N, C-alpha and C positions, 0 to 999 in steps of 0.2 A: 690588593688590587694590583694587576700588571699594568705597566706603561702602556699608552694606547696612542697611536698616530691618528691625527683627525684630517688635516689636509696640509697642502704645501704650495709654494709659489716658486717657479724659477724666474729670475730677473735677469733679462738678456741686456746687454749693451748694443747700441747701433748708432753708426755714424751716418749722418745725412749732410751732404755737401751744403745744404741750405739751411738747416735747422743745428747742425753741430751734434754733439753726443746726446743721446737720448736713452731712457730706460723703457724696456717693454716687458711687461709682466704677464705670464700664463700660469694659471693654477692646475694642480694635479691632486689626484685623491688616491691614488696607488703608485707603487714603485714602477711598474710598467709604463703609467702615463709619464712619470718624471723621465725615466730612461728616454722613452720617445721624444720628449721635449728637448733633451739635451743632446740627442743624436740627430735631430732634425738636420736638413741638408741645406737651410738657408744660410749661405755664407756671410750674409750681412749681420746676423744674429750671433753674438758671442756670449756664452754662459758667463755671468758676473758672479750670482750667488743664488743659493737655493735655500729657501726658508721653510721650515717643517714645524708644524703647531701640533700639540698633543697635549698629553695629561702625563704627568709623572706617577709613580707607585702610590703616592699619598693623594691623588685626585686633584692635584693642583696644575694650573696651566704651565705649560712649559714649552719654549721656541727653542730651537736649534737652528743656527745659520751657517752654512758653509760657504766661505768666500774663495773665489778662484781669480786667477789671473790668465788671460788669453791673448794670444798673439797669432798672427799669420807670419810664418817665415818663409821667404821664397826659396825655390829649390836650389839656387845658386848661391845661396848665403856662404860666406866665408871664402869664396873663391877671389 
């Protein structure tokens, strides 16, 4: 049996001046959906991690988590 992807979640970090740092989760069921979520234009949401659920080649549940660090760097940095 081949490995199989089932579903995934993109976890965003969002800063709110009233509530502080929060996580926002959005699910996806295809790579296209994942890319669209990651490339969204909402500057307040930074991709923190992507969690992919599926089955390994022996039929067992398998989870892969990709973790990122994001930062906004102003154009005049280093001047």
